C-alpha positions as CSV (number, residue, x, y, z in Angstrom):
1,X,0.0,0.0,0.0
2,X,1.3,3.4,-1.0
3,X,1.0,6.0,1.7
4,X,1.7,9.8,1.7
5,X,2.7,11.0,5.1
6,X,2.5,14.7,5.6
7,X,4.1,15.6,9.0
8,X,6.5,18.3,9.8
9,X,7.8,16.9,13.2
10,X,11.1,15.1,12.4
11,X,11.0,12.6,15.3
12,X,7.3,11.7,14.9
13,X,7.5,11.6,11.1
14,X,10.5,9.3,11.1
15,X,8.9,7.0,13.7
16,X,5.7,6.7,11.6
17,X,7.7,6.1,8.4
18,X,9.7,3.3,10.0
19,X,6.6,1.7,11.6
20,X,4.7,1.7,8.3
21,X,7.6,0.5,6.3
22,X,8.1,-2.4,8.8
23,X,4.5,-3.5,7.9
24,X,5.5,-3.6,4.2
25,X,3.9,-0.3,3.2
26,X,5.5,2.1,0.7
27,X,5.8,5.5,2.5
28,X,6.5,8.9,0.9
29,X,7.2,11.5,3.7
30,X,6.9,15.2,3.2
31,X,7.0,18.0,5.7
32,X,5.4,21.0,3.9
33,X,2.0,21.6,2.3
34,X,3.6,22.6,-1.0
35,X,5.5,19.4,-1.2
36,X,2.4,17.4,-0.4
37,X,0.4,19.1,-3.1
38,X,3.2,18.3,-5.7
39,X,3.2,14.6,-4.6
40,X,-0.5,14.3,-4.9
41,X,-0.5,15.8,-8.4
42,X,2.4,13.6,-9.6
43,X,1.7,10.3,-8.0
44,X,-1.3,8.1,-6.9
45,X,-1.6,7.1,-3.3
46,X,-3.7,4.6,-1.5
47,X,-4.0,6.5,1.8
48,X,-2.9,9.9,3.2
49,X,-1.8,10.7,6.7
50,X,-2.3,14.4,7.2
51,X,-1.0,16.8,9.9
52,X,-2.9,20.0,10.1
53,X,-0.3,22.4,11.5
54,X,2.3,22.6,8.7
55,X,5.0,25.3,8.3
56,X,3.6,26.8,5.1
57,X,-0.1,26.4,5.6
58,X,-3.1,24.6,7.2
59,X,-3.7,21.0,6.3
60,X,-7.4,21.7,6.2
61,X,-6.9,23.5,2.9
62,X,-5.3,20.4,1.4
63,X,-8.0,18.2,2.7
64,X,-10.7,20.4,1.1
65,X,-8.8,20.4,-2.2
66,X,-8.4,16.6,-2.1
67,X,-12.0,16.0,-1.5
68,X,-12.9,18.2,-4.5
69,X,-10.5,16.3,-6.8
70,X,-9.9,12.8,-5.4
71,X,-12.9,11.7,-3.4
72,X,-11.9,8.1,-3.1
73,X,-8.5,8.5,-1.3
74,X,-8.8,7.7,2.4
75,X,-7.4,10.5,4.6
76,X,-6.5,10.1,8.3
77,X,-5.8,13.4,10.1
78,X,-3.0,13.4,12.7
79,X,-3.2,16.5,14.9
80,X,-2.6,17.9,18.3
81,X,-5.8,19.8,18.0
82,X,-7.9,17.8,20.4
83,X,-11.0,20.0,20.8
84,X,-14.3,18.3,19.8
85,X,-14.9,21.2,17.3
86,X,-11.6,20.5,15.6
87,X,-12.3,16.8,15.3
88,X,-15.8,17.5,13.9
89,X,-14.5,20.0,11.5
90,X,-11.9,17.6,10.1
91,X,-14.5,14.8,9.7
92,X,-17.1,17.2,8.2
93,X,-14.5,18.4,5.6
94,X,-14.0,14.9,4.4
95,X,-11.4,13.1,6.6
96,X,-12.1,9.4,7.1
97,X,-10.6,9.3,10.6
98,X,-9.0,11.7,13.1
99,X,-6.2,10.7,15.5
100,X,-5.1,13.1,18.3
101,X,-1.5,13.5,19.2
102,X,0.3,12.1,21.1
103,X,-0.7,8.6,20.1
104,X,0.8,5.1,20.2
105,X,2.1,3.8,16.9
106,X,0.2,0.6,17.4
107,X,-3.1,2.5,17.4
108,X,-2.0,4.4,14.2
109,X,-1.2,1.1,12.5
110,X,-4.6,-0.4,13.6
111,X,-6.4,2.6,12.1
112,X,-4.5,2.5,8.9
113,X,-5.4,-1.2,8.5
114,X,-9.0,-0.4,9.3
115,X,-9.2,2.3,6.6
116,X,-7.6,-0.1,4.1
117,X,-10.2,-2.7,4.8
118,X,-13.0,-0.3,4.7
119,X,-11.9,1.4,1.5
120,X,-10.3,-1.4,-0.5
121,X,-11.2,-4.7,1.3
122,X,-7.5,-5.0,2.0
123,X,-6.5,-6.7,5.2
124,X,-2.8,-5.9,4.9
125,X,-2.1,-9.3,3.1
126,X,-4.8,-10.3,0.7
127,X,-6.9,-8.7,-2.0
128,X,-9.8,-10.8,-3.5
129,X,-11.9,-9.7,-6.5
130,X,-13.8,-11.7,-9.1
131,X,-11.8,-14.9,-8.7
132,X,-8.5,-13.1,-8.5
133,X,-6.6,-13.4,-5.2
134,X,-3.5,-11.3,-4.6
135,X,-1.3,-12.2,-1.6
136,X,0.9,-9.2,-0.9
137,X,3.6,-10.8,1.4
138,X,4.5,-13.5,-1.2
139,X,3.4,-11.5,-4.3
140,X,1.5,-14.6,-5.3
141,X,-1.6,-14.2,-7.6
142,X,-4.1,-16.9,-8.4
143,X,-7.0,-16.9,-10.9
144,X,-9.9,-19.1,-9.9
145,X,-7.4,-21.2,-7.8
146,X,-4.7,-21.4,-10.5
147,X,-1.4,-19.6,-10.1
148,X,-0.8,-16.7,-12.5
149,X,2.9,-16.2,-13.4
150,X,3.1,-12.3,-13.5
151,X,6.2,-10.2,-14.0
152,X,7.0,-7.5,-11.4
153,X,5.4,-4.8,-13.5
154,X,2.3,-6.9,-14.2
155,X,1.9,-7.6,-10.5
156,X,2.1,-3.9,-9.6
157,X,-0.4,-2.9,-12.3
158,X,-2.8,-5.5,-11.0
159,X,-2.3,-4.4,-7.4
160,X,-3.0,-0.8,-8.2
161,X,-6.2,-1.7,-10.1
162,X,-7.5,-4.0,-7.4
163,X,-6.8,-1.5,-4.7
164,X,-8.9,1.0,-6.6
165,X,-11.7,-1.3,-7.8
166,X,-14.5,0.6,-9.5
167,X,-12.3,3.7,-9.8
168,X,-10.4,4.6,-13.0
169,X,-6.6,4.6,-12.6
170,X,-5.0,7.0,-15.0
171,X,-2.4,6.0,-17.5
172,X,0.1,8.4,-15.9
173,X,-0.3,7.0,-12.4
174,X,0.1,3.4,-13.7
175,X,3.2,4.3,-15.8
176,X,4.9,6.3,-13.0
177,X,4.3,3.7,-10.2
178,X,4.3,0.3,-11.9
179,X,6.7,0.6,-14.8
180,X,10.5,1.2,-14.6
181,X,11.7,4.4,-16.0
182,X,12.9,3.1,-19.4
183,X,9.7,1.2,-19.9
184,X,7.5,4.0,-18.8
185,X,9.1,6.3,-21.4
186,X,8.2,3.9,-24.2
187,X,5.0,5.2,-25.9
188,X,3.2,1.8,-26.0
189,X,4.8,0.1,-23.0
190,X,1.7,0.3,-20.7
191,X,-0.5,-1.1,-23.5
192,X,1.8,-4.0,-24.0
193,X,1.9,-4.8,-20.3
194,X,-1.9,-4.5,-20.0
195,X,-2.3,-6.9,-23.0
196,X,-0.1,-9.4,-21.3
197,X,-1.9,-9.0,-18.0
198,X,-5.3,-9.5,-19.7
199,X,-4.0,-12.7,-21.4
200,X,-2.9,-14.1,-18.1
201,X,-6.0,-13.1,-16.1
202,X,-8.6,-13.7,-18.8
203,X,-10.6,-11.2,-20.8
204,X,-13.3,-9.1,-19.3
205,X,-11.5,-8.2,-16.0
206,X,-9.5,-5.1,-16.9
207,X,-11.6,-2.4,-18.7
208,X,-10.1,0.4,-20.8
209,X,-11.5,3.9,-20.3
210,X,-10.4,5.4,-23.6
211,X,-8.1,8.4,-23.2
212,X,-8.0,8.2,-19.4
213,X,-6.8,4.8,-18.1
214,X,-8.0,1.5,-16.8
215,X,-10.4,0.1,-14.2
216,X,-11.4,-3.2,-12.7
217,X,-15.1,-3.3,-11.9
218,X,-16.1,-5.1,-8.7
219,X,-18.9,-6.7,-10.7
220,X,-18.7,-8.1,-14.2
221,X,-20.1,-5.6,-16.6
222,X,-20.1,-2.8,-14.1
223,X,-19.9,0.8,-15.2
């Protein structure tokens, strides 16, 4: 799971980064609002951890912008603002959860896993969708009980699409996160990988949204 951590406190940020990485999560850590905005524009993330009191602005403004543009991304606020009015404001503006500082890392990990389950049906190890089972610790994929021999890029493309089932993943996000630099720069590299992935998984699973990207529908024939 790809997580964007937005936290300006060095000690806390480093502790969170290490704790999440130890759980096998891919963490990008930034300390300023401007850097967070650039990361969100350039990359796709499965979950955001958002501090509110940032050196160059209030995290609430980023939360509002994200909810206007990226409704499906789960957001967990991490803040020392512990008044009920602050918590209600964060949740009303679109945060999925609110954790008051100081907190135990074990509680943070538990809430991250809960958000992943709620948003993606992901328990930290296994994703299941329409006969496809993806086991993250071993990177093993089965299709209706039969093992699928995927390359590293094909596995990552499938993981991204399954994590965002029913939501279109743009070509740019897929290229930047799933394909190595040389491959991503090739004009038809993504299409070739998708064709191979479809051949291994079976037709009808990955749907093309012309001019935008790809999507896996939770139900066959879904739109």
